[in-house]
N, C-alpha and C positions, 0 to 999 in steps of 0.2 A: 505493500498499499503506499511505501515508500513515492511513490513515482505520482503521486496525485497532488492537484495542485493545494494550497490553503483553502480554498473556497469549496472545492470537491471534499474535503476531508470534515470542514462546518457542515455541509449539507448533509455528509454521511452520519455524522454526530448528529444533528437537528432531526434527521428522519429515524434514528434510531430511539432517541428519547421519546421521542412522540408516539413511537410505536409501543415502547413500554410503559408509557405515560408516567414515568417518573422523575421529580426534580433532581437536579445535579448541576452541583457547585460550577460557577463561571472557573473557578482554579483547576477543578477536575478536567474539565472538557478542553481548556487551554493547553493544559499540561499534556494530554493526550494526542491533542493536534500539533505540539510543538510551537506554539506562538503565547504571547503575553494574555493575561486576560483582560486588558485592555483592547489588545486588537481583537479579540474573541469575539468582545461587546460591539464593536465597530462593525465586524463582521456579521453580526445576526442583524443590525440594521435598526429599523424602527420597531417597535412595540408592535407585536400582534401576539395573538395567542399561542402559535406552533414554537414561537420564541420565548414563551412565559414560563418554560420548564427551568430554565438557566437561572439560579439564584444565586443571591449574597451567601458567603459561607459564615457569617454572623446573624444575620437576620431570617436565614431561609427562605427569603421572599426574593419576587424579579424588582430587580432595582428600575425604578420610573414608568412603573404599571401602574395603571388604574385598573380597578376591579374589570372594566369593559373588555381589558387589552389582555385579559388574564384567561388562560384556557380554562373551560369549564369545569373541568375535572383535577385541575391543578394540586387539590387536597385530598385526592381521594386515598393516595396512600403516604404513610409517614416517613418513609423512609425516603433517603437522600443519598443519591449515588456524591460521593466526596473524595473517591479515588479513581486516580488517571488509570491505573494499573487495571482496574474493570472494565473502564471504556477501551482502553488499549485490545485487552482479551477479546472481549466480545465482539469489537470491530473489526480484529484482525491487524490494528495498526501498529 
């Protein structure tokens, strides 16, 4: 998977997280892709339900999202993916 562009890796992670419907920290997602958390947030673009699964490590909430921007199932699972190793393993990164 090393040959994928950053944008493709971001799409891969976003699609996976939406499939498993589990929140994931910005730090874990960014580390799995090999970019900074700030760069990952920028790659996600404007607030939208598909990107609301990515949350702050300290608050467990998406940053800068209104309730309307959040995915309707955002809180269905209390578990949050905090390890880049989990993402790397599950996505083959």
